[in-house]
KEROKE-407205 format. One record per atom (N, C-alpha, C): residue number from 1; x, y, z; residue in three letters. Coordinates in steps of 0.05 Angstrom, whole numbers, plus 5000, padded with zeros to 4 digits. Example, Ala and Ser with C-alpha at 12.3 -4.5 7.8 and 13.67 -1.06 7.14 Angstrom:
BEGIN
{1, {5264, 4886, 5156}, "ALA"}
{1, {5246, 4910, 5156}, "ALA"}
{1, {5264, 4934, 5156}, "ALA"}
{2, {5257, 4955, 5142}, "SER"}
{2, {5273, 4979, 5143}, "SER"}
{2, {5258, 5001, 5157}, "SER"}
END
This chain:
BEGIN
{1, {3439, 8553, 8069}, "UNK"}
{1, {3461, 8565, 8088}, "UNK"}
{1, {3488, 8557, 8080}, "UNK"}
{2, {3498, 8569, 8065}, "UNK"}
{2, {3532, 8568, 8059}, "UNK"}
{2, {3552, 8558, 8092}, "UNK"}
{3, {3569, 8537, 8079}, "UNK"}
{3, {3589, 8526, 8091}, "UNK"}
{3, {3614, 8557, 8103}, "UNK"}
{4, {3608, 8565, 8117}, "UNK"}
{4, {3628, 8591, 8131}, "UNK"}
{4, {3663, 8581, 8133}, "UNK"}
{5, {3675, 8597, 8133}, "UNK"}
{5, {3697, 8589, 8132}, "UNK"}
{5, {3698, 8581, 8167}, "UNK"}
{6, {3683, 8592, 8189}, "UNK"}
{6, {3690, 8582, 8213}, "UNK"}
{6, {3679, 8553, 8218}, "UNK"}
{7, {3658, 8552, 8201}, "UNK"}
{7, {3650, 8523, 8211}, "UNK"}
{7, {3673, 8499, 8193}, "UNK"}
{8, {3678, 8508, 8173}, "UNK"}
{8, {3696, 8487, 8153}, "UNK"}
{8, {3725, 8493, 8170}, "UNK"}
{9, {3741, 8511, 8197}, "UNK"}
{9, {3759, 8512, 8215}, "UNK"}
{9, {3754, 8494, 8225}, "UNK"}
{10, {3734, 8494, 8238}, "UNK"}
{10, {3727, 8476, 8255}, "UNK"}
{10, {3721, 8452, 8246}, "UNK"}
{11, {3724, 8441, 8232}, "UNK"}
{11, {3720, 8417, 8215}, "UNK"}
{11, {3748, 8403, 8209}, "UNK"}
{12, {3766, 8424, 8202}, "UNK"}
{12, {3791, 8412, 8185}, "UNK"}
{12, {3802, 8417, 8220}, "UNK"}
{13, {3800, 8429, 8243}, "UNK"}
{13, {3813, 8427, 8265}, "UNK"}
{13, {3804, 8403, 8282}, "UNK"}
{14, {3784, 8392, 8278}, "UNK"}
{14, {3775, 8361, 8287}, "UNK"}
{14, {3785, 8337, 8279}, "UNK"}
{15, {3798, 8343, 8253}, "UNK"}
{15, {3811, 8323, 8240}, "UNK"}
{15, {3847, 8324, 8249}, "UNK"}
{16, {3856, 8351, 8238}, "UNK"}
{16, {3886, 8358, 8247}, "UNK"}
{16, {3886, 8345, 8278}, "UNK"}
{17, {3876, 8343, 8296}, "UNK"}
{17, {3875, 8352, 8322}, "UNK"}
{17, {3876, 8322, 8332}, "UNK"}
{18, {3868, 8302, 8309}, "UNK"}
{18, {3858, 8282, 8320}, "UNK"}
{18, {3887, 8255, 8313}, "UNK"}
{19, {3899, 8244, 8330}, "UNK"}
{19, {3915, 8230, 8330}, "UNK"}
{19, {3915, 8207, 8311}, "UNK"}
{20, {3896, 8188, 8308}, "UNK"}
{20, {3888, 8175, 8293}, "UNK"}
{20, {3892, 8181, 8264}, "UNK"}
{21, {3872, 8206, 8254}, "UNK"}
{21, {3872, 8226, 8229}, "UNK"}
{21, {3899, 8223, 8216}, "UNK"}
{22, {3909, 8238, 8241}, "UNK"}
{22, {3947, 8243, 8237}, "UNK"}
{22, {3954, 8231, 8221}, "UNK"}
{23, {3953, 8207, 8234}, "UNK"}
{23, {3979, 8174, 8226}, "UNK"}
{23, {3967, 8170, 8198}, "UNK"}
{24, {3939, 8166, 8198}, "UNK"}
{24, {3926, 8156, 8172}, "UNK"}
{24, {3937, 8175, 8144}, "UNK"}
{25, {3941, 8204, 8147}, "UNK"}
{25, {3939, 8217, 8132}, "UNK"}
{25, {3968, 8226, 8128}, "UNK"}
{26, {3985, 8224, 8145}, "UNK"}
{26, {4010, 8231, 8148}, "UNK"}
{26, {4038, 8208, 8130}, "UNK"}
{27, {4029, 8181, 8152}, "UNK"}
{27, {4055, 8168, 8148}, "UNK"}
{27, {4046, 8144, 8119}, "UNK"}
{28, {4075, 8154, 8116}, "UNK"}
{28, {4087, 8143, 8096}, "UNK"}
{28, {4082, 8168, 8064}, "UNK"}
{29, {4075, 8187, 8070}, "UNK"}
{29, {4080, 8206, 8050}, "UNK"}
{29, {4099, 8222, 8039}, "UNK"}
{30, {4120, 8202, 8048}, "UNK"}
{30, {4149, 8218, 8040}, "UNK"}
{30, {4153, 8236, 8015}, "UNK"}
{31, {4145, 8225, 7998}, "UNK"}
{31, {4151, 8247, 7971}, "UNK"}
{31, {4123, 8257, 7967}, "UNK"}
{32, {4093, 8246, 7964}, "UNK"}
{32, {4080, 8268, 7962}, "UNK"}
{32, {4067, 8281, 7976}, "UNK"}
{33, {4079, 8291, 8001}, "UNK"}
{33, {4071, 8311, 8016}, "UNK"}
{33, {4086, 8335, 8010}, "UNK"}
{34, {4105, 8334, 7989}, "UNK"}
{34, {4121, 8353, 7987}, "UNK"}
{34, {4111, 8370, 7961}, "UNK"}
{35, {4092, 8358, 7945}, "UNK"}
{35, {4072, 8370, 7929}, "UNK"}
{35, {4052, 8387, 7929}, "UNK"}
{36, {4045, 8409, 7912}, "UNK"}
{36, {4029, 8430, 7924}, "UNK"}
{36, {4002, 8416, 7926}, "UNK"}
{37, {3992, 8427, 7952}, "UNK"}
{37, {3975, 8412, 7955}, "UNK"}
{37, {3944, 8417, 7933}, "UNK"}
{38, {3949, 8440, 7922}, "UNK"}
{38, {3926, 8445, 7908}, "UNK"}
{38, {3928, 8423, 7877}, "UNK"}
{39, {3948, 8424, 7880}, "UNK"}
{39, {3945, 8405, 7854}, "UNK"}
{39, {3924, 8382, 7860}, "UNK"}
{40, {3925, 8374, 7885}, "UNK"}
{40, {3897, 8347, 7899}, "UNK"}
{40, {3907, 8329, 7889}, "UNK"}
{41, {3935, 8310, 7889}, "UNK"}
{41, {3941, 8287, 7873}, "UNK"}
{41, {3962, 8271, 7893}, "UNK"}
{42, {3959, 8288, 7912}, "UNK"}
{42, {3983, 8276, 7935}, "UNK"}
{42, {3974, 8250, 7942}, "UNK"}
{43, {3950, 8242, 7944}, "UNK"}
{43, {3947, 8219, 7957}, "UNK"}
{43, {3946, 8191, 7938}, "UNK"}
{44, {3946, 8202, 7915}, "UNK"}
{44, {3935, 8189, 7888}, "UNK"}
{44, {3972, 8184, 7887}, "UNK"}
{45, {3990, 8195, 7889}, "UNK"}
{45, {4021, 8188, 7888}, "UNK"}
{45, {4028, 8168, 7915}, "UNK"}
{46, {4014, 8177, 7924}, "UNK"}
{46, {4026, 8156, 7956}, "UNK"}
{46, {4016, 8126, 7939}, "UNK"}
{47, {3997, 8131, 7936}, "UNK"}
{47, {3979, 8103, 7923}, "UNK"}
{47, {3988, 8085, 7902}, "UNK"}
{48, {4007, 8109, 7886}, "UNK"}
{48, {4024, 8092, 7864}, "UNK"}
{48, {4041, 8078, 7870}, "UNK"}
{49, {4058, 8094, 7895}, "UNK"}
{49, {4077, 8081, 7908}, "UNK"}
{49, {4074, 8060, 7921}, "UNK"}
{50, {4045, 8055, 7935}, "UNK"}
{50, {4044, 8026, 7945}, "UNK"}
{50, {4031, 7995, 7924}, "UNK"}
{51, {4030, 8012, 7905}, "UNK"}
{51, {4020, 7991, 7879}, "UNK"}
{51, {4045, 7989, 7874}, "UNK"}
{52, {4067, 8005, 7864}, "UNK"}
{52, {4096, 8000, 7862}, "UNK"}
{52, {4103, 7976, 7872}, "UNK"}
{53, {4100, 7979, 7906}, "UNK"}
{53, {4111, 7964, 7921}, "UNK"}
{53, {4093, 7935, 7923}, "UNK"}
{54, {4077, 7934, 7910}, "UNK"}
{54, {4056, 7916, 7910}, "UNK"}
{54, {4046, 7906, 7930}, "UNK"}
{55, {4040, 7929, 7958}, "UNK"}
{55, {4023, 7935, 7971}, "UNK"}
{55, {3990, 7939, 7966}, "UNK"}
{56, {3990, 7953, 7943}, "UNK"}
{56, {3957, 7959, 7934}, "UNK"}
{56, {3952, 7948, 7903}, "UNK"}
{57, {3927, 7934, 7899}, "UNK"}
{57, {3924, 7933, 7873}, "UNK"}
{57, {3902, 7952, 7857}, "UNK"}
{58, {3904, 7956, 7830}, "UNK"}
{58, {3887, 7983, 7820}, "UNK"}
{58, {3862, 7966, 7828}, "UNK"}
{59, {3837, 7987, 7818}, "UNK"}
{59, {3813, 7973, 7821}, "UNK"}
{59, {3793, 7990, 7843}, "UNK"}
{60, {3786, 7981, 7850}, "UNK"}
{60, {3761, 7992, 7869}, "UNK"}
{60, {3777, 7999, 7893}, "UNK"}
{61, {3772, 8016, 7903}, "UNK"}
{61, {3788, 8037, 7928}, "UNK"}
{61, {3811, 8023, 7926}, "UNK"}
{62, {3824, 8021, 7908}, "UNK"}
{62, {3857, 8005, 7904}, "UNK"}
{62, {3862, 7995, 7921}, "UNK"}
{63, {3847, 7973, 7930}, "UNK"}
{63, {3849, 7950, 7946}, "UNK"}
{63, {3876, 7939, 7953}, "UNK"}
{64, {3867, 7941, 7983}, "UNK"}
{64, {3901, 7939, 7995}, "UNK"}
{64, {3907, 7913, 8002}, "UNK"}
{65, {3923, 7896, 7997}, "UNK"}
{65, {3925, 7875, 8001}, "UNK"}
{65, {3939, 7865, 8021}, "UNK"}
{66, {3943, 7894, 8041}, "UNK"}
{66, {3963, 7889, 8079}, "UNK"}
{66, {3935, 7912, 8087}, "UNK"}
{67, {3929, 7907, 8116}, "UNK"}
{67, {3911, 7925, 8130}, "UNK"}
{67, {3924, 7949, 8134}, "UNK"}
{68, {3947, 7943, 8138}, "UNK"}
{68, {3962, 7971, 8155}, "UNK"}
{68, {3964, 7999, 8121}, "UNK"}
{69, {3963, 7980, 8101}, "UNK"}
{69, {3960, 7999, 8077}, "UNK"}
{69, {3933, 8017, 8075}, "UNK"}
{70, {3914, 7993, 8078}, "UNK"}
{70, {3884, 7998, 8088}, "UNK"}
{70, {3873, 8021, 8087}, "UNK"}
{71, {3890, 8028, 8116}, "UNK"}
{71, {3886, 8054, 8131}, "UNK"}
{71, {3894, 8083, 8114}, "UNK"}
{72, {3910, 8074, 8102}, "UNK"}
{72, {3927, 8096, 8094}, "UNK"}
{72, {3914, 8111, 8056}, "UNK"}
{73, {3893, 8094, 8049}, "UNK"}
{73, {3884, 8102, 8026}, "UNK"}
{73, {3864, 8106, 8020}, "UNK"}
{74, {3847, 8126, 8012}, "UNK"}
{74, {3830, 8141, 8018}, "UNK"}
{74, {3805, 8129, 8029}, "UNK"}
{75, {3797, 8110, 8028}, "UNK"}
{75, {3778, 8096, 8047}, "UNK"}
{75, {3784, 8101, 8082}, "UNK"}
{76, {3806, 8095, 8083}, "UNK"}
{76, {3810, 8093, 8109}, "UNK"}
{76, {3811, 8113, 8120}, "UNK"}
{77, {3832, 8134, 8106}, "UNK"}
{77, {3830, 8167, 8120}, "UNK"}
{77, {3807, 8175, 8118}, "UNK"}
{78, {3780, 8171, 8103}, "UNK"}
{78, {3761, 8179, 8112}, "UNK"}
{78, {3736, 8162, 8130}, "UNK"}
{79, {3748, 8144, 8134}, "UNK"}
{79, {3732, 8123, 8158}, "UNK"}
{79, {3745, 8147, 8189}, "UNK"}
{80, {3770, 8151, 8186}, "UNK"}
{80, {3789, 8163, 8211}, "UNK"}
{80, {3768, 8189, 8216}, "UNK"}
{81, {3764, 8200, 8192}, "UNK"}
{81, {3751, 8232, 8189}, "UNK"}
{81, {3718, 8231, 8198}, "UNK"}
{82, {3708, 8216, 8183}, "UNK"}
{82, {3684, 8210, 8194}, "UNK"}
{82, {3677, 8214, 8228}, "UNK"}
{83, {3697, 8198, 8244}, "UNK"}
{83, {3692, 8190, 8268}, "UNK"}
{83, {3700, 8216, 8277}, "UNK"}
{84, {3724, 8232, 8274}, "UNK"}
{84, {3732, 8251, 8289}, "UNK"}
{84, {3722, 8271, 8286}, "UNK"}
{85, {3706, 8284, 8258}, "UNK"}
{85, {3690, 8306, 8255}, "UNK"}
{85, {3658, 8296, 8266}, "UNK"}
{86, {3645, 8281, 8279}, "UNK"}
{86, {3621, 8269, 8280}, "UNK"}
{86, {3621, 8273, 8309}, "UNK"}
{87, {3645, 8267, 8322}, "UNK"}
{87, {3650, 8277, 8352}, "UNK"}
{87, {3657, 8310, 8360}, "UNK"}
{88, {3663, 8319, 8335}, "UNK"}
{88, {3671, 8343, 8346}, "UNK"}
{88, {3641, 8366, 8342}, "UNK"}
{89, {3622, 8354, 8317}, "UNK"}
{89, {3603, 8366, 8318}, "UNK"}
{89, {3577, 8358, 8342}, "UNK"}
{90, {3581, 8342, 8365}, "UNK"}
{90, {3565, 8348, 8385}, "UNK"}
{90, {3580, 8364, 8409}, "UNK"}
{91, {3609, 8364, 8398}, "UNK"}
{91, {3618, 8390, 8430}, "UNK"}
{91, {3630, 8413, 8421}, "UNK"}
{92, {3622, 8416, 8390}, "UNK"}
{92, {3641, 8444, 8389}, "UNK"}
{92, {3624, 8469, 8385}, "UNK"}
{93, {3618, 8484, 8395}, "UNK"}
{93, {3598, 8502, 8390}, "UNK"}
{93, {3594, 8513, 8355}, "UNK"}
{94, {3621, 8520, 8348}, "UNK"}
{94, {3615, 8535, 8318}, "UNK"}
{94, {3599, 8508, 8302}, "UNK"}
{95, {3610, 8482, 8305}, "UNK"}
{95, {3593, 8453, 8298}, "UNK"}
{95, {3564, 8453, 8315}, "UNK"}
{96, {3558, 8446, 8339}, "UNK"}
{96, {3537, 8442, 8343}, "UNK"}
{96, {3511, 8447, 8334}, "UNK"}
{97, {3496, 8435, 8322}, "UNK"}
{97, {3464, 8442, 8308}, "UNK"}
{97, {3466, 8445, 8282}, "UNK"}
{98, {3494, 8453, 8267}, "UNK"}
{98, {3506, 8459, 8247}, "UNK"}
{98, {3504, 8435, 8225}, "UNK"}
{99, {3512, 8408, 8238}, "UNK"}
{99, {3521, 8396, 8222}, "UNK"}
{99, {3490, 8362, 8215}, "UNK"}
{100, {3487, 8364, 8207}, "UNK"}
{100, {3461, 8337, 8210}, "UNK"}
{100, {3477, 8311, 8204}, "UNK"}
{101, {3491, 8307, 8187}, "UNK"}
{101, {3503, 8279, 8186}, "UNK"}
{101, {3540, 8290, 8171}, "UNK"}
{102, {3550, 8263, 8179}, "UNK"}
{102, {3576, 8260, 8170}, "UNK"}
{102, {3574, 8231, 8168}, "UNK"}
{103, {3594, 8228, 8130}, "UNK"}
{103, {3585, 8211, 8122}, "UNK"}
{103, {3615, 8204, 8100}, "UNK"}
{104, {3617, 8184, 8086}, "UNK"}
{104, {3628, 8179, 8060}, "UNK"}
{104, {3620, 8186, 8046}, "UNK"}
{105, {3631, 8196, 8020}, "UNK"}
{105, {3616, 8190, 7985}, "UNK"}
{105, {3650, 8191, 7974}, "UNK"}
{106, {3630, 8165, 7952}, "UNK"}
{106, {3646, 8156, 7934}, "UNK"}
{106, {3633, 8158, 7905}, "UNK"}
{107, {3656, 8162, 7886}, "UNK"}
{107, {3655, 8163, 7859}, "UNK"}
{107, {3666, 8142, 7849}, "UNK"}
{108, {3669, 8140, 7817}, "UNK"}
{108, {3686, 8138, 7803}, "UNK"}
{108, {3707, 8150, 7790}, "UNK"}
{109, {3727, 8135, 7791}, "UNK"}
{109, {3753, 8157, 7785}, "UNK"}
{109, {3769, 8146, 7762}, "UNK"}
{110, {3793, 8163, 7758}, "UNK"}
{110, {3819, 8158, 7736}, "UNK"}
{110, {3822, 8133, 7740}, "UNK"}
{111, {3817, 8120, 7716}, "UNK"}
{111, {3836, 8091, 7705}, "UNK"}
{111, {3812, 8069, 7721}, "UNK"}
{112, {3788, 8079, 7716}, "UNK"}
{112, {3773, 8050, 7740}, "UNK"}
{112, {3774, 8051, 7768}, "UNK"}
{113, {3782, 8069, 7776}, "UNK"}
{113, {3789, 8070, 7811}, "UNK"}
{113, {3769, 8093, 7824}, "UNK"}
{114, {3752, 8075, 7846}, "UNK"}
{114, {3738, 8095, 7850}, "UNK"}
{114, {3761, 8116, 7877}, "UNK"}
{115, {3736, 8135, 7888}, "UNK"}
{115, {3753, 8149, 7896}, "UNK"}
{115, {3731, 8151, 7928}, "UNK"}
{116, {3741, 8158, 7957}, "UNK"}
{116, {3714, 8163, 7972}, "UNK"}
{116, {3735, 8182, 7995}, "UNK"}
{117, {3717, 8204, 7996}, "UNK"}
{117, {3716, 8228, 8008}, "UNK"}
{117, {3700, 8232, 8036}, "UNK"}
{118, {3705, 8251, 8044}, "UNK"}
{118, {3681, 8258, 8080}, "UNK"}
{118, {3669, 8272, 8074}, "UNK"}
{119, {3643, 8269, 8068}, "UNK"}
{119, {3613, 8289, 8065}, "UNK"}
{119, {3605, 8293, 8092}, "UNK"}
{120, {3594, 8321, 8092}, "UNK"}
{120, {3588, 8337, 8111}, "UNK"}
{120, {3561, 8351, 8102}, "UNK"}
{121, {3537, 8330, 8121}, "UNK"}
{121, {3518, 8344, 8106}, "UNK"}
{121, {3504, 8371, 8135}, "UNK"}
{122, {3496, 8384, 8124}, "UNK"}
{122, {3493, 8409, 8138}, "UNK"}
{122, {3455, 8406, 8141}, "UNK"}
{123, {3465, 8418, 8167}, "UNK"}
{123, {3419, 8421, 8177}, "UNK"}
{123, {3409, 8425, 8160}, "UNK"}
{124, {3409, 8443, 8144}, "UNK"}
{124, {3392, 8459, 8118}, "UNK"}
{124, {3391, 8441, 8102}, "UNK"}
{125, {3405, 8411, 8101}, "UNK"}
{125, {3408, 8391, 8071}, "UNK"}
{125, {3430, 8405, 8059}, "UNK"}
{126, {3444, 8421, 8060}, "UNK"}
{126, {3469, 8433, 8041}, "UNK"}
{126, {3494, 8408, 8044}, "UNK"}
{127, {3506, 8397, 8025}, "UNK"}
{127, {3530, 8370, 8027}, "UNK"}
{127, {3552, 8388, 8014}, "UNK"}
{128, {3580, 8376, 8027}, "UNK"}
{128, {3599, 8391, 8024}, "UNK"}
{128, {3624, 8365, 8030}, "UNK"}
{129, {3647, 8366, 8013}, "UNK"}
{129, {3663, 8340, 8013}, "UNK"}
{129, {3686, 8357, 8020}, "UNK"}
{130, {3700, 8344, 8037}, "UNK"}
{130, {3727, 8347, 8051}, "UNK"}
{130, {3750, 8325, 8045}, "UNK"}
{131, {3762, 8333, 8029}, "UNK"}
{131, {3780, 8307, 8018}, "UNK"}
{131, {3817, 8307, 8022}, "UNK"}
{132, {3820, 8300, 8042}, "UNK"}
{132, {3847, 8299, 8055}, "UNK"}
{132, {3867, 8280, 8042}, "UNK"}
{133, {3851, 8250, 8029}, "UNK"}
{133, {3869, 8236, 8015}, "UNK"}
{133, {3876, 8252, 7989}, "UNK"}
{134, {3869, 8279, 7984}, "UNK"}
{134, {3868, 8290, 7961}, "UNK"}
{134, {3907, 8304, 7958}, "UNK"}
{135, {3902, 8322, 7986}, "UNK"}
{135, {3925, 8334, 7996}, "UNK"}
{135, {3951, 8319, 8019}, "UNK"}
{136, {3934, 8302, 8026}, "UNK"}
{136, {3949, 8293, 8057}, "UNK"}
{136, {3966, 8319, 8072}, "UNK"}
{137, {3946, 8331, 8078}, "UNK"}
{137, {3955, 8356, 8088}, "UNK"}
{137, {3933, 8354, 8117}, "UNK"}
{138, {3939, 8348, 8132}, "UNK"}
{138, {3912, 8347, 8159}, "UNK"}
{138, {3894, 8377, 8157}, "UNK"}
{139, {3916, 8405, 8158}, "UNK"}
{139, {3909, 8422, 8161}, "UNK"}
{139, {3897, 8440, 8136}, "UNK"}
{140, {3899, 8427, 8112}, "UNK"}
{140, {3894, 8435, 8090}, "UNK"}
{140, {3878, 8426, 8062}, "UNK"}
{141, {3856, 8405, 8067}, "UNK"}
{141, {3836, 8392, 8054}, "UNK"}
{141, {3830, 8411, 8027}, "UNK"}
{142, {3819, 8392, 8008}, "UNK"}
{142, {3803, 8407, 7984}, "UNK"}
{142, {3777, 8409, 7995}, "UNK"}
{143, {3768, 8425, 7995}, "UNK"}
{143, {3738, 8433, 8004}, "UNK"}
{143, {3720, 8433, 7974}, "UNK"}
{144, {3701, 8421, 7979}, "UNK"}
{144, {3677, 8422, 7945}, "UNK"}
{144, {3659, 8417, 7959}, "UNK"}
{145, {3638, 8432, 7945}, "UNK"}
{145, {3613, 8417, 7948}, "UNK"}
{145, {3604, 8399, 7939}, "UNK"}
{146, {3584, 8379, 7948}, "UNK"}
{146, {3583, 8348, 7949}, "UNK"}
{146, {3571, 8344, 7915}, "UNK"}
{147, {3560, 8362, 7892}, "UNK"}
{147, {3553, 8362, 7864}, "UNK"}
{147, {3585, 8362, 7854}, "UNK"}
{148, {3594, 8378, 7862}, "UNK"}
{148, {3618, 8392, 7852}, "UNK"}
{148, {3632, 8361, 7847}, "UNK"}
{149, {3650, 8354, 7867}, "UNK"}
{149, {3655, 8334, 7883}, "UNK"}
{149, {3653, 8306, 7861}, "UNK"}
{150, {3635, 8300, 7860}, "UNK"}
{150, {3617, 8280, 7847}, "UNK"}
{150, {3622, 8282, 7818}, "UNK"}
{151, {3635, 8308, 7809}, "UNK"}
{151, {3643, 8304, 7777}, "UNK"}
{151, {3661, 8313, 7776}, "UNK"}
{152, {3680, 8319, 7792}, "UNK"}
{152, {3707, 8320, 7797}, "UNK"}
{152, {3716, 8348, 7783}, "UNK"}
{153, {3699, 8361, 7793}, "UNK"}
{153, {3703, 8392, 7788}, "UNK"}
{153, {3702, 8409, 7811}, "UNK"}
{154, {3716, 8436, 7797}, "UNK"}
{154, {3710, 8456, 7832}, "UNK"}
{154, {3727, 8453, 7856}, "UNK"}
{155, {3724, 8455, 7876}, "UNK"}
{155, {3741, 8455, 7902}, "UNK"}
{155, {3762, 8475, 7900}, "UNK"}
{156, {3771, 8471, 7922}, "UNK"}
{156, {3793, 8491, 7936}, "UNK"}
{156, {3807, 8478, 7962}, "UNK"}
{157, {3834, 8487, 7963}, "UNK"}
{157, {3847, 8477, 7988}, "UNK"}
{157, {3836, 8495, 8010}, "UNK"}
{158, {3836, 8484, 8030}, "UNK"}
{158, {3816, 8502, 8059}, "UNK"}
{158, {3829, 8527, 8056}, "UNK"}
{159, {3863, 8529, 8052}, "UNK"}
{159, {3880, 8552, 8057}, "UNK"}
{159, {3866, 8572, 8047}, "UNK"}
{160, {3859, 8566, 8024}, "UNK"}
{160, {3851, 8590, 7997}, "UNK"}
{160, {3808, 8587, 8013}, "UNK"}
{161, {3807, 8578, 8021}, "UNK"}
{161, {3771, 8571, 8025}, "UNK"}
{161, {3760, 8595, 8039}, "UNK"}
{162, {3737, 8614, 8027}, "UNK"}
{162, {3729, 8631, 8044}, "UNK"}
{162, {3699, 8637, 8047}, "UNK"}
{163, {3684, 8614, 8038}, "UNK"}
{163, {3657, 8593, 8045}, "UNK"}
{163, {3655, 8595, 8018}, "UNK"}
{164, {3624, 8576, 8022}, "UNK"}
{164, {3605, 8558, 7999}, "UNK"}
{164, {3590, 8565, 8005}, "UNK"}
END
């Protein structure tokens, strides 16, 4: 079973209509949200701003030194999106019975930093990753097959997504 455009749209809509997700994704993205989503670096650019201001250190998960910033790095965004999608999976017709589990997934990334995003495991066992930190756009995350995301390959912005 492939992830359909309709299912992906419901997942994206669950996040894009959740106030906590919106706050974590959009707050503080002054420069980063001006970059093209397809570059997939917007969250990293925002994180570098936090590093420059002494709010985040490099290393595992970008180690926020302030709780207010912990919500806005990849782990904080993922935490909120997992909750929003899990709730939607129980009540939205296009998702009911199609999603087995929503969780976080992590990989070792650039310069020794880890990266975390939202993994959606479908009822047939297929696994997909939605990465809102990559774009900082609640309506246009990067979408990957989980195996590709773990290798830092593949993926497309939701706006160009036609199914996997």
